[in-house]
C-alpha positions as CSV (number, residue, x, y, z in Angstrom):
1,X,-63.0,-119.2,-292.6
2,X,-65.4,-118.6,-289.8
3,X,-65.5,-114.8,-289.5
4,X,-67.5,-114.6,-286.4
5,X,-65.0,-116.4,-284.2
6,X,-62.1,-114.2,-285.5
7,X,-64.0,-111.2,-284.7
8,X,-64.6,-112.5,-281.2
9,X,-60.9,-113.4,-281.1
10,X,-59.7,-110.0,-282.1
11,X,-62.1,-108.2,-279.7
12,X,-60.4,-110.5,-277.0
13,X,-56.9,-109.5,-278.1
14,X,-57.9,-106.0,-277.5
15,X,-59.0,-106.8,-274.2
16,X,-55.9,-108.4,-273.2
17,X,-53.8,-105.1,-274.2
18,X,-56.4,-102.9,-272.4
19,X,-56.7,-105.1,-269.2
20,X,-52.9,-106.2,-269.1
21,X,-53.8,-109.5,-267.0
22,X,-51.6,-110.9,-264.7
23,X,-50.6,-114.3,-265.7
24,X,-49.0,-116.7,-263.0
25,X,-46.7,-119.4,-264.4
26,X,-45.1,-122.6,-262.9
27,X,-43.3,-123.5,-265.8
28,X,-40.0,-124.9,-267.0
29,X,-36.5,-123.4,-266.8
30,X,-35.6,-124.2,-270.5
31,X,-38.4,-121.7,-271.9
32,X,-39.3,-119.5,-268.7
33,X,-37.8,-116.4,-270.4
34,X,-39.4,-116.9,-273.6
35,X,-42.9,-117.3,-271.8
36,X,-42.4,-114.1,-269.9
37,X,-41.4,-112.3,-273.1
38,X,-44.3,-113.8,-275.2
39,X,-46.6,-112.7,-272.3
40,X,-45.4,-109.3,-272.3
41,X,-45.8,-109.0,-276.1
42,X,-49.3,-110.0,-276.4
43,X,-50.1,-107.1,-273.6
44,X,-50.2,-109.3,-270.3
45,X,-48.0,-109.2,-267.4
46,X,-46.0,-112.4,-266.5
47,X,-45.1,-113.6,-262.9
48,X,-43.2,-116.9,-262.2
49,X,-43.5,-118.0,-258.7
50,X,-43.0,-121.7,-257.9
51,X,-42.1,-121.8,-254.2
52,X,-44.6,-123.6,-252.1
53,X,-44.4,-120.4,-249.5
54,X,-45.8,-118.1,-252.0
55,X,-47.2,-120.0,-255.1
56,X,-50.9,-120.1,-254.1
57,X,-50.8,-116.4,-252.8
58,X,-49.5,-115.4,-256.1
59,X,-52.1,-117.3,-258.0
60,X,-54.8,-115.5,-255.8
61,X,-54.0,-112.1,-257.3
62,X,-53.7,-113.4,-260.8
63,X,-56.0,-113.5,-263.7
64,X,-55.0,-116.8,-265.0
65,X,-52.7,-119.6,-264.1
66,X,-50.4,-121.8,-266.4
67,X,-48.8,-125.1,-265.3
68,X,-46.1,-126.4,-267.4
69,X,-44.2,-129.8,-266.6
70,X,-41.5,-129.5,-268.8
71,X,-38.6,-129.6,-266.7
72,X,-40.5,-131.4,-263.8
73,X,-39.1,-131.6,-260.3
74,X,-40.6,-132.8,-257.1
75,X,-40.3,-129.5,-255.2
76,X,-42.7,-127.8,-257.6
77,X,-45.3,-130.4,-258.0
78,X,-46.9,-129.4,-254.5
79,X,-46.8,-125.8,-255.7
80,X,-48.7,-126.7,-258.8
81,X,-51.5,-128.3,-257.2
82,X,-51.9,-125.9,-254.2
83,X,-51.9,-122.9,-256.9
84,X,-54.2,-124.9,-258.9
85,X,-56.7,-125.5,-256.1
86,X,-56.4,-121.9,-255.0
87,X,-57.1,-120.8,-258.8
88,X,-60.4,-123.2,-258.6
89,X,-61.5,-121.4,-255.3
90,X,-61.5,-118.0,-256.8
91,X,-62.7,-118.9,-260.4
92,X,-59.4,-118.2,-261.9
93,X,-58.8,-120.3,-265.2
94,X,-55.9,-122.9,-265.1
95,X,-54.2,-123.7,-268.3
96,X,-52.4,-127.1,-268.2
97,X,-49.5,-128.1,-270.5
98,X,-48.5,-131.7,-269.8
99,X,-45.4,-131.6,-271.5
100,X,-43.9,-135.1,-271.9
101,X,-46.9,-136.8,-270.6
102,X,-46.1,-140.6,-271.1
103,X,-42.4,-140.2,-270.9
104,X,-41.7,-141.2,-267.3
105,X,-43.6,-142.5,-264.1
106,X,-43.1,-139.4,-262.2
107,X,-44.5,-137.3,-265.2
108,X,-47.4,-139.7,-265.5
109,X,-48.2,-139.6,-261.8
110,X,-48.0,-135.7,-261.8
111,X,-50.3,-135.7,-264.6
112,X,-52.8,-137.8,-263.0
113,X,-52.6,-135.8,-259.6
114,X,-53.1,-132.5,-261.5
115,X,-56.1,-133.7,-263.4
116,X,-57.5,-135.4,-260.3
117,X,-57.1,-132.4,-257.9
118,X,-57.3,-129.5,-260.3
119,X,-60.2,-128.4,-262.4
120,X,-58.3,-127.5,-265.6
121,X,-60.0,-124.7,-268.1
122,X,-57.6,-125.4,-271.0
123,X,-55.6,-128.4,-271.8
124,X,-52.8,-127.8,-274.4
125,X,-50.6,-130.4,-275.8
126,X,-49.4,-132.3,-279.0
127,X,-50.9,-135.2,-280.2
128,X,-48.8,-137.8,-278.3
129,X,-49.4,-135.8,-274.9
130,X,-53.1,-135.5,-275.3
131,X,-53.1,-139.1,-276.8
132,X,-51.6,-140.6,-273.6
133,X,-53.9,-138.6,-271.5
134,X,-57.0,-140.1,-273.6
135,X,-55.6,-143.6,-273.1
136,X,-54.7,-143.9,-276.7
137,X,-51.9,-146.1,-278.0
138,X,-49.0,-143.5,-278.4
139,X,-45.2,-143.6,-279.4
140,X,-43.2,-141.5,-277.0
141,X,-40.5,-139.2,-278.1
142,X,-39.1,-137.0,-275.4
143,X,-41.2,-133.9,-275.0
144,X,-41.9,-133.7,-278.8
145,X,-45.1,-135.6,-280.6
146,X,-43.6,-138.6,-282.6
147,X,-43.5,-139.0,-286.3
148,X,-46.0,-141.8,-286.1
149,X,-48.5,-139.8,-283.9
150,X,-48.2,-136.7,-285.9
151,X,-49.3,-138.8,-289.2
152,X,-52.2,-140.3,-287.3
153,X,-53.2,-137.0,-285.7
154,X,-55.1,-135.7,-288.7
155,X,-57.5,-138.8,-288.7
156,X,-58.0,-139.1,-284.9
157,X,-56.9,-135.8,-283.3
158,X,-60.5,-134.4,-283.3
159,X,-62.0,-137.5,-281.9
160,X,-59.2,-137.7,-279.1
161,X,-59.7,-133.9,-278.3
162,X,-63.4,-134.1,-278.2
163,X,-63.3,-137.1,-275.8
164,X,-61.0,-135.6,-273.3
165,X,-62.7,-132.2,-273.4
166,X,-66.0,-134.0,-272.5
167,X,-64.3,-136.1,-269.7
168,X,-62.6,-133.1,-268.2
169,X,-65.2,-130.4,-269.0
170,X,-62.5,-128.1,-270.4
171,X,-61.3,-126.8,-273.6
172,X,-58.6,-129.0,-275.4
173,X,-56.0,-127.8,-277.8
174,X,-54.0,-129.9,-279.8
175,X,-51.2,-128.3,-281.6
176,X,-49.5,-129.7,-284.7
177,X,-49.5,-129.0,-288.3
178,X,-53.2,-128.3,-288.3
179,X,-54.2,-127.3,-284.6
180,X,-57.6,-128.7,-283.1
181,X,-59.4,-126.6,-280.5
182,X,-62.6,-127.8,-278.8
183,X,-64.8,-127.5,-276.0
184,X,-66.2,-131.1,-276.6
185,X,-69.1,-129.6,-278.6
186,X,-67.9,-127.2,-281.1
187,X,-64.6,-128.0,-282.9
188,X,-62.2,-125.5,-284.7
189,X,-59.1,-126.3,-286.8
190,X,-56.5,-123.7,-287.2
191,X,-54.2,-123.9,-290.4
192,X,-51.8,-121.0,-289.6
193,X,-48.1,-121.5,-288.8
194,X,-45.0,-122.5,-290.4
195,X,-42.8,-125.5,-290.3
196,X,-39.8,-123.5,-289.0
197,X,-41.6,-123.2,-285.6
198,X,-40.6,-126.9,-284.8
199,X,-36.9,-125.6,-285.0
200,X,-37.5,-123.4,-282.1
201,X,-37.6,-124.6,-278.5
202,X,-40.7,-123.5,-276.4
203,X,-43.1,-122.5,-279.2
204,X,-45.7,-125.0,-277.5
205,X,-45.0,-123.4,-273.9
206,X,-45.2,-119.9,-275.4
207,X,-48.7,-121.1,-277.0
208,X,-49.9,-121.9,-273.4
209,X,-48.6,-118.7,-272.1
210,X,-50.7,-116.9,-275.0
211,X,-53.7,-118.9,-274.0
212,X,-53.3,-117.7,-270.4
213,X,-53.1,-114.2,-271.5
214,X,-56.3,-114.7,-273.5
215,X,-58.1,-116.5,-270.7
216,X,-57.0,-113.8,-268.3
217,X,-58.9,-111.1,-270.2
218,X,-62.1,-113.4,-270.6
219,X,-64.9,-112.4,-268.4
220,X,-67.1,-115.5,-268.9
221,X,-66.5,-119.3,-268.2
222,X,-66.3,-119.9,-271.9
223,X,-62.7,-120.4,-272.7
224,X,-63.1,-121.6,-276.3
225,X,-62.3,-118.2,-277.9
226,X,-59.3,-117.7,-275.6
227,X,-57.9,-120.8,-276.6
228,X,-58.3,-120.3,-280.2
229,X,-56.7,-116.6,-279.7
230,X,-53.7,-118.0,-278.0
231,X,-53.3,-120.9,-280.4
232,X,-53.9,-118.7,-283.6
233,X,-51.4,-115.8,-282.3
234,X,-48.7,-118.3,-282.4
235,X,-49.5,-119.6,-285.8
236,X,-49.7,-116.0,-287.3
237,X,-46.5,-115.1,-285.4
238,X,-44.7,-118.1,-287.0
239,X,-45.9,-117.0,-290.7
240,X,-44.9,-113.2,-290.1
241,X,-41.5,-114.2,-288.6
242,X,-40.5,-116.3,-291.4
243,X,-41.6,-113.8,-294.0
244,X,-39.8,-111.1,-292.6
245,X,-36.5,-112.8,-291.1
246,X,-36.9,-116.6,-291.7
247,X,-34.2,-116.5,-294.4
248,X,-31.6,-115.2,-291.7
249,X,-31.8,-118.3,-289.5
250,X,-33.4,-119.9,-286.5
251,X,-32.1,-117.4,-284.2
252,X,-33.8,-114.4,-285.9
253,X,-36.8,-116.5,-286.6
254,X,-36.9,-116.9,-282.8
255,X,-37.0,-113.2,-282.0
256,X,-39.1,-112.4,-285.0
257,X,-41.8,-114.5,-283.3
258,X,-41.9,-112.1,-280.3
259,X,-41.8,-109.0,-282.4
260,X,-44.9,-110.3,-284.5
261,X,-46.8,-111.0,-281.3
262,X,-46.1,-107.5,-279.9
263,X,-47.5,-106.0,-283.3
264,X,-50.3,-108.4,-283.7
265,X,-53.7,-106.7,-283.9
266,X,-57.3,-107.6,-284.8
267,X,-57.2,-106.7,-288.3
268,X,-54.0,-108.8,-289.1
269,X,-56.0,-111.9,-287.7
270,X,-59.0,-111.1,-289.7
271,X,-57.0,-110.8,-292.8
272,X,-54.7,-113.9,-292.1
273,X,-56.4,-116.3,-290.0
274,X,-57.2,-119.8,-291.5
275,X,-59.7,-121.3,-289.0
276,X,-62.6,-123.3,-289.8
277,X,-65.5,-124.9,-287.6
278,X,-65.5,-128.7,-288.2
């Protein structure tokens, strides 16, 4: 385990709780409530404003901005780009979750437009989504990573993540059985989590919100620790929730994730983190 990065992430968690950063989301209506609750649980404040009349203004008073295209519609695309540009203008970190990239022409055009017009701080997705952005051959399965891509992910995920990180000059997170986080130079793998997380809708979306909270408390332009912190937090929450209520069923497990995040502290991270630098 890389103790130094876990110490840094734990300190950043303390900063989230003390600073209470405002995290603006333009996200999807399937998981918007979960994203708001997980943001509150980690110690940040969520706001969801997607109308073009106010979206950029809300971003301007926020500490970070999360874009999620899970339930994409043409009404909000303009808001995403306008808010992203405003965030760039004010040096506010932008977290982009390209849900379902590769599934439809509208999504593909939107991903291309966002990456062309907005500077991204952290790009978070599954191996199929990030692989699509990389131009790799992927097998699309709705908004989830395909089984064939997951099996190949452990072999080529690091190379894909590093390539995109260097192309976009951002931190890239590929979530899966083993999470990969890289800034194009340093690469970390995270082996925390539980298979039951796959049975709850929105754990990826919530991970992006957690990353947004950590980014919002970051005072430098280095968002690698923040990306590790948000990703690790979700993995630990999955483990803790399963231990406490997983036997009850997926509903209790779902709520248990929120509970675990609300009680998460630096000591728990240090005790339980399974993070290695590749």
